[in-house]
C-alpha positions in Angstrom: -6.1 4.9 -15.8 -5.9 3.2 -19.2 -4.6 -0.4 -19.3 -3.3 -2.5 -22.2 -2.9 -6.1 -23.1 0.8 -5.5 -23.7 3.5 -3.0 -22.8 6.6 -3.0 -25.1 9.7 -1.5 -23.4 12.4 0.0 -25.5 15.6 1.7 -24.1 17.0 3.6 -27.1 19.0 6.2 -28.8 18.3 5.4 -32.4 15.3 7.6 -32.9 15.3 7.2 -36.7 14.3 3.6 -36.2 11.4 4.1 -33.8 8.6 4.6 -36.3 9.7 1.4 -38.2 9.6 -0.5 -34.9 6.1 0.9 -34.1 4.8 -0.1 -37.5 6.1 -3.6 -37.1 4.2 -4.0 -33.8 1.0 -3.0 -35.5 1.6 -5.9 -38.0 2.6 -8.3 -35.2 -0.2 -7.8 -32.6 -3.9 -7.5 -32.9 -4.4 -6.5 -29.2 -4.2 -3.2 -27.4 -0.6 -2.2 -26.7 1.5 0.7 -25.4 5.0 1.3 -26.7 7.3 2.9 -24.1 10.6 4.5 -25.3 13.1 5.5 -22.6 16.2 7.4 -23.5 17.8 10.8 -23.8 16.7 12.0 -27.1 13.2 13.5 -27.8 10.7 11.3 -29.6 10.5 11.9 -33.3 7.7 14.1 -34.6 6.0 11.3 -36.5 5.3 9.5 -33.2 4.4 12.4 -31.0 0.7 12.3 -31.6 0.2 8.6 -31.4 -1.7 8.0 -28.1 -0.3 4.6 -27.3 3.3 5.7 -27.7 4.9 6.9 -24.5 8.3 8.6 -24.0 10.3 8.9 -20.8 13.5 11.0 -20.9 16.4 9.5 -19.1 20.2 9.6 -19.7 20.9 6.4 -17.7 22.3 3.1 -18.8 20.1 0.9 -21.1 19.3 -1.5 -18.2 18.2 1.4 -16.0 16.0 2.8 -18.8 14.3 -0.5 -19.4 13.6 -0.9 -15.7 12.0 2.6 -15.6 9.8 1.5 -18.5 8.7 -1.5 -16.6 7.8 0.5 -13.5 5.8 3.0 -15.6 4.1 0.3 -17.8 0.4 -0.6 -17.6 0.1 -3.7 -19.7 -1.1 -7.0 -18.5 2.0 -8.5 -20.1 5.3 -7.0 -21.1 7.8 -7.5 -23.9 11.1 -5.7 -24.5 13.0 -4.9 -27.6 16.0 -3.2 -29.0 15.6 0.0 -31.1 17.4 -1.6 -34.1 14.8 -4.4 -34.2 11.5 -5.1 -36.0 8.9 -7.6 -35.1 8.0 -10.5 -37.4 4.4 -10.2 -38.8 1.9 -11.9 -36.4 4.7 -12.9 -34.0 3.2 -11.4 -30.9 -0.2 -12.9 -31.6 1.5 -16.2 -32.0 3.3 -15.8 -28.7 0.1 -15.1 -26.9 -1.5 -18.2 -28.4 1.3 -20.3 -26.8 0.2 -19.2 -23.4 -2.1 -22.0 -22.1 -3.8 -20.0 -19.4 -2.1 -16.6 -19.6 -1.4 -17.2 -15.9 1.1 -15.5 -13.6 4.1 -17.9 -14.1 4.0 -18.5 -17.9 6.7 -16.9 -20.1 7.1 -17.3 -23.8 10.7 -17.0 -24.8 11.1 -15.3 -28.2 13.7 -16.4 -30.7 15.5 -13.6 -32.5 18.0 -13.1 -35.3 20.8 -10.6 -35.8 21.9 -9.1 -39.1 20.5 -9.6 -42.6 22.1 -13.0 -42.8 21.0 -14.7 -39.5 23.0 -17.6 -38.2 21.1 -20.9 -38.6 21.9 -21.8 -35.0 19.8 -18.9 -33.7 16.7 -20.6 -35.3 17.2 -23.8 -33.3 16.2 -24.8 -29.8 19.9 -25.5 -29.0 20.8 -21.9 -29.2 18.4 -21.0 -26.3 19.9 -23.5 -23.9 22.3 -22.1 -21.3 24.6 -25.1 -21.3 25.4 -24.5 -25.0 27.0 -21.1 -24.3 30.2 -19.9 -22.5 28.3 -19.0 -19.3 29.2 -19.9 -15.8 26.9 -22.8 -14.8 28.1 -23.9 -11.4 24.9 -22.9 -9.8 22.7 -22.7 -13.0 21.2 -25.9 -14.4 22.7 -26.3 -17.9 19.4 -27.3 -19.4 17.6 -24.1 -18.4 16.7 -21.6 -21.1 18.8 -18.6 -22.0 16.6 -15.8 -23.2 17.1 -12.2 -24.4 13.4 -11.4 -25.0 10.2 -12.8 -23.6 6.5 -12.3 -23.2 5.9 -12.1 -19.4 3.1 -11.3 -17.1 3.8 -7.7 -16.0 2.8 -8.4 -12.3 5.1 -11.4 -12.2 8.0 -9.3 -13.7 7.5 -6.6 -11.1 7.2 -9.1 -8.3 10.6 -10.6 -9.3 12.0 -7.1 -9.2 12.5 -6.8 -12.9 16.1 -6.4 -14.1 19.1 -6.0 -11.9 20.3 -2.5 -12.8 23.8 -3.2 -11.6 24.1 -4.6 -15.1 24.5 -1.7 -17.5 24.0 -3.2 -21.0 20.9 -5.4 -21.3 22.3 -8.8 -22.3 23.5 -10.1 -19.0 20.6 -8.5 -17.2 18.2 -10.4 -19.4 19.9 -13.7 -18.8 19.9 -13.0 -15.1 16.2 -12.3 -15.1 15.5 -15.5 -17.0 17.6 -17.5 -14.4 15.8 -16.0 -11.5 12.4 -16.7 -13.1 13.3 -20.3 -13.7 14.7 -20.6 -10.2 11.3 -19.4 -9.0 9.5 -22.1 -11.0 8.3 -20.1 -14.1 6.8 -22.2 -16.9 9.0 -21.2 -19.9 7.8 -21.9 -23.4 10.1 -21.5 -26.4 8.3 -19.7 -29.2 9.2 -18.8 -32.8 11.3 -16.0 -34.2 9.8 -12.7 -33.0 12.4 -10.1 -33.6 14.8 -9.3 -36.4 17.6 -7.3 -34.9 20.5 -5.3 -36.4 24.1 -6.4 -35.6 27.2 -4.3 -34.9 30.1 -6.5 -34.1 32.3 -5.6 -31.1 32.8 -1.8 -31.0 31.7 -0.9 -34.5 29.2 1.8 -35.2 27.6 3.1 -32.0 28.0 -0.2 -30.2 31.3 0.5 -28.5 29.9 1.5 -25.0 27.6 -1.5 -25.0 30.4 -3.9 -26.0 32.9 -2.7 -23.5 30.6 -2.4 -20.5 29.2 -5.8 -21.2 32.6 -7.5 -21.5 34.5 -5.5 -18.9 31.7 -4.9 -16.3 28.6 -6.9 -16.8 30.1 -10.3 -17.5 32.5 -10.2 -14.5 29.5 -9.1 -12.3 27.4 -12.0 -13.6 30.2 -14.5 -13.0 30.7 -13.1 -9.4 27.0 -13.7 -8.7 26.7 -17.2 -10.2 29.9 -18.6 -8.7 28.5 -18.0 -5.3 26.3 -20.5 -3.5 23.9 -17.6 -2.7 22.8 -17.8 -6.3 20.7 -20.9 -5.3 18.3 -18.6 -3.5 18.4 -15.7 -6.0 14.9 -15.0 -7.3 13.5 -11.7 -6.1 15.5 -8.4 -6.2 14.7 -4.8 -5.4 12.6 -3.4 -8.2 14.0 0.1 -7.4 17.6 -0.9 -8.2 17.5 1.7 -11.0 17.5 4.5 -8.4 21.0 3.5 -7.3 22.4 3.9 -10.9 24.0 7.1 -12.2 21.4 9.3 -13.8 23.9 9.8 -16.7 25.6 6.8 -18.3 29.1 8.1 -18.8 30.4 5.3 -21.1 28.2 6.8 -23.8 27.3 10.3 -22.7 30.4 11.4 -20.7 29.7 14.7 -19.0 27.6 16.1 -21.8 24.8 17.2 -19.5 
């Protein structure tokens, strides 16, 4: 079975952006990679004959789709991205260069920007510190990193259980993964800007289902987890948590299938 230096996982519905994302990876990484899209809509024709592009059809939540991508991936490391994003030129190579030993517990946290006019705060180290955000920190050290994207040893990600698929949108699931990794003793290294993402405020565009499930479901779930003393031992979760999620994410797709 073919293996790769890197698997990039993308839960997505915006198929018109996928070729642009692929092209940006080619400019960002000189190693061998696979790009795994997981979502309900067929892969566009322009990507169908590219050997290292994989597609898994699933109508589940974004977090479920990303977890399925992790389970199916074959890279020595993983990275994840949104389908409205592009990678900065040479950014993945630069992230690999930050790994001292490429060992099991090393994680490079990637900075990212949103919109064509990024906030300056997102370019600073302060933005990536949990204590600088409105996040429950009773059982989370406030100096720990908050991260949305990262370069992670695939085996380590799987051994931690990947993402908790009780979260539906990805943001709080990403933060939870980072907390569990740091609780486990991961060596986190803050890198440079790796992704330039789009930005749809609140429920504008097609962002409504993400916005409302994050604010009405995922954030209360996160708070319930991290206001309990049991959070102090929360590191490894069940990697098959995606199997307990609905196969169709009704906030976006309703009863369409």
